[in-house]
N, C-alpha and C positions, 0 to 999 in steps of 0.2 A: 441360207440365212437371207432374210429380206434385205433390200438395198438400204444403206444408211448414208448419212451425210457427215463429212469430216472437214474440219479446217486444220491446215498445217501452217504454222507461222514461224518465221525466222529467216535467216540468210546472212548476207554480207560477205561470206567467203565460201569457197567450194567445200570446205570442211563442214559447213552447215547445210548447204544447198543439195549436194549430191546424196547425202543420207536421207534428206527430206523427200527427194524425188524417188529414191529407192523404196521408202516406206509407202509412198503413194502408189507406186507400181505394184507392190505386194498386196495392198488393199484391193486394187483393181483385179489382181489375179484371183483373189478370194471371190469377188463378185464384180463383173464388169459394169454393173449398174450402180455400184457405189458412187456417190458424188463427192468430189474433192475440190476444195477451194484453198488456194494459198493466199496468205497475207504476208507481204514483204515490206521493204523500205524503199521508197522512191530513190532512183539514182543508183541503186546497188545491183550487183550482178544477177540476183534472183529475178529481177524484172525482165531479163533477157533469157536466162537459162530455163526457167520454169515453163514459159510458153513454148519454147523449143521442144520440151519434153512432153508437150501435149496437155498441159494443165492451165487452168485459168488462175490469174493472180491479180490481187488488188494491192496497190502501193500506199503506204502510210508516209506522212511527212514526219519522219522521226530520225534521230541520230543518237549517238552515244553521248554519255556524260563524260567529259574529259577530267582526268584525275588532277591535272594542273590547272591553274587559273588561266582562263581564256575567255575571250569575248563570245565564243560559241556557246558557252554555258548559260549565257543570259537568255538565249532562245530555247534552251532545253525545256523549261517548265511549260512554255507556250506550245511547243511541239508535242509534248507529252499529253497535255489537255486535249489538243486537237486530235491526236491519235486515239485517245481513249473514247472520245465522242464518235469519231469515225468508225472505230471498231465496234462500238455498241450498236450503231445502226446496221452494220454488216451482220453481226451475230443475230440480232433480233429478226432481221429479214431472212437469213439463211437457215436458222434453227438447226445447228449441227448436233449430232449425237455425241461427238467427242471433239475436243480441241487439243491439238498436239503442238507443243513447242519444241523447236530444235535448236534454240539459241540464236543470237543475233538481235539487232535493234528492235525489230517488230514483235519479237516473241513476248517481251515483257508486257506491253499494254494489251496485247491480244489475250493472253492467258489471264491477266488480272481482270479484264472486263468480262471474260467468259465466266470466271469464278463468281464475280459480283452478280451476274445475271442468272446464276444457278446451273450453268452447263458444266459437265465433268471435264477436267483437264488432266493431261499427262505430259511428262517431260522426257525427251531423249537427250541425255547429257553425254557428249562425245569425249570429254577430257577427264584426266585423272584428278584434276582439281576443278570443282564446279565453279562457274561464274556467279557473280553476285545475284543476277536476276533469278537464276534457278534456285539458289539457296533461299532467296526470299519467298519464292512461289512454292517451294517444296511442301510445306505443311498443308497446302490446299489441294495437292494433286492426288489422283487415284493411283497412279503408277509412276515410277521413275526408272527408265531403262538406261543402263549404264554400260560403259565399255571396259571398265577396270574394276577389279576386286578392291575391297577395302573402303568403299565410300559410305559405310555405315557411320563414320564419324561426321558426315555432313547431312545424311538423309536417314529417315526412319527405315529400319531394316525390313519391316513388313511390306513396304511399298517398292523396295528395290528388286529389280530383275537384271541379272547380268546377261546382256544380249549381244554385246559388242556393237561396233559401228557398221551400218550397211555400207557397202562399196559398190562400184559399178560392176554390172554383171559380167562384162567381158574379162574381168580380172579373176573371177572365181574359178575358172578352169583354163589353165595354161598348157595343159597336156597336148603334146603334138605341135605346139606353136614355135618351138625353138628354131627349126629350119626356116620357117616363114620369117621369123624375126631377123635372122642372119641376113636373109635376102633383102628384107625391107630397109635395113639400116646399112646395107652394103658392108657387112662385117666379115671377118675371117672366122671360120669354124674351128680353127686351130688355137685361137687365143681366148683367154678369159676376158670378160667384159665388165667394166665399171660404169654404172649408171649414176649420173649426178643430176639431182633435181632440187630446185630451191623454192618450190611452190609456184603458183600461177604467175606471180610477179617476178620470180627469180630471187636470188639471194646474193647480194653484192659481196659479202665476206667469203662465201663459198666460191664464187666466181673468181675473185682475186687470188684466193688460195690455190685454186686449181691452175690458174694461169701461171702462178709462180712456180709450181712444181710439175708442170706438164711434161717436161723432158724426163724427169725422174720417174713419173708415173708410167709413161710409155716405155721407159727403159726397163721396167719390171716385166715387160712382155704383155702389158695390158692394153686393150683397146677401150675407147671411151665413148659413151653416148652422153652428151653434155647439153642439158636444157638450161639456157642462161636467163630466160625471161627477156622482156622487151627492152629493158633499160641498159643492157650491157652491149657495148660495141663489138661487132664481129671482128675476130682476129684473123688477119691474113697470114697465109703461109703455114697453116697448121699441119702437123703430121697426118698422113692419110689414116692413121689409126684413130684419129679423133673426129667424131661426128658432132659438130656444134650446131645447135638450132635454138631458136627463141622459144618454141613451144613444141611439145610432143603430142600429136593427135592420137597415136596408137600406144597408149600407156601399157596395154596388155602385152604388146610385142616388145616394148622396152623392158618390162619385167621378165618376159620369157627369155630375152637375150642375156639378162644381167646375172653375174655371179656375185657382185658386191654392189652396195648402194651407199651413196652419200646424200643425205636428205635433210630438209627441215623436219621438225617434229610436230607438225600439225596433226590433229586427230585423224583426219582422213589418210594422210601419208603413212602414219604409224599403223593404222588398221590394214592398209593395203600391203605394206611390207610384211606384216605378220601373216597375212594370208598366203603370200607368195613365198614366204620362208627364205628370205635372202639375208645374209650377214650384212649388217648396216652400221654406218657411223651417222649419228643423229646430231645435227647442229641446230639447237633451238633458236627461234627468232627471239631476241632479247626484249623486244618491245611488245610482245603479245600480251593481251589483257590478262590480268591475274597471273602473269608469268606461266601460263598453262603449258606452253610448249616445253619449257624446262621440266615441268613436273611430269608431262607425258614421257619424256625421254628418261627421266629419273626412275619412273616406275619400271621401265624395261631393263634399265641397268641393274636395279635391285633383283630382277629375275634373271640376271646374267643372259639377257636376250639381245643386247645392243651395246655399242660403244657411244658414250656421250662426249661430244667435243664442243666446248663453249664457244660462242661466237667470237669473243675477243682473243681466243687461243688458236683460231684457224690458221692465221698467218704463220704461227710458230710450230703448231703440232699436227697439221693436216697430214703431212707425209708420214710421220711416225705412226699415227693412228691407222692410216691405210696399210702401211707396211706390216703392222701387227696382225692384220687379218689375211692379207695376201700371202704372207710367208709362213703363217702358222695355221696349218690345216686343222689341228685340234681345236684351236680357238674358233675358227670359222664354223666348224661343224657344231660346236657347242652353242654358238649364237643361233645357228640355223635350227637346231633342235629346240632350244628353249623359247624362241619367239613364237613357236606354233601355239603355245597355250594362250597367246594374246589374239589369235585369229578366230573369227566367228563366221564361217561361211554361210550360215542360215540366218544371219542377223535380221535382215529386212523382214523375213517371214515371221520370225519370233516376235519382233516388235509389233507387226500387224496383228498377230494373234492376241497380244496384250491389249491393243487398242480395241479389238472386237470383243474381248472379254469384259471390257468396261460397259 
């Protein structure tokens, strides 16, 4: 196929950015001469992560509309108009073959302007409950790639493609990495391992719950890899079974070592856990837009593929939830088996093929 030009727009969180980069890489694998331009939001993490991945990005002066009354909302219409005009100039100059939205602040004005200018658009929706922007744009799109079944209630079924969420390549194949993971984290090969992750910023409720029950957790003969995020103070005098760190660089090795996971329920985290097939306790972030983390976790619970622990119940129920999967092999095996249906190892390539088919 001859070289094409694509715009990928969105970001704000790793859950939007990493899938976008994975799609871009899959398009490049199809043809290294394909040109890809990212459009993101100034000041957001895509402005750092996308260039690191080797792609060009342009930042818009755009932010979200707050659901509550706030002074920031007064600037929103001005930012939106500026972003629409800026995006129009970019699209007219770049002349993309397809414009892909992955969610996040920049995605709305970019796809809206692309549609107004007559360029084909498509959406990659990561969550089980679509955001407002994607629901508004859906009638104009050529394709809607989704990660969960049952989204016909939000989108036209003839446009839907169940592709899953793209994840980082190093997570796709963990075979043979267990021993390396044990060495990397200085763990015991004789004990089962609990991985605790609260997203890139950490999760205060999870951290406080783990701190409260740490002696009981290690008392079950479990060792812990604990990613706290930057805002949680380091605890002195931890048991040697607990490896506490602000950030995990090698998530592939963390998953390779893990027998159980406690995690937030962002789209990327859920997709990764499904691919690595680990019994999990999901603690949705209660302030996520559209409450999408709760709905992501709820979709897995309906499929008997994970345990849902609400954020305000962590202090009370974390230990009992963990004990239920640590001490019940039948339950752990059922969760491990059922979560496989939510994993899509070829997601990035499948989405790339949908882009190219447009």
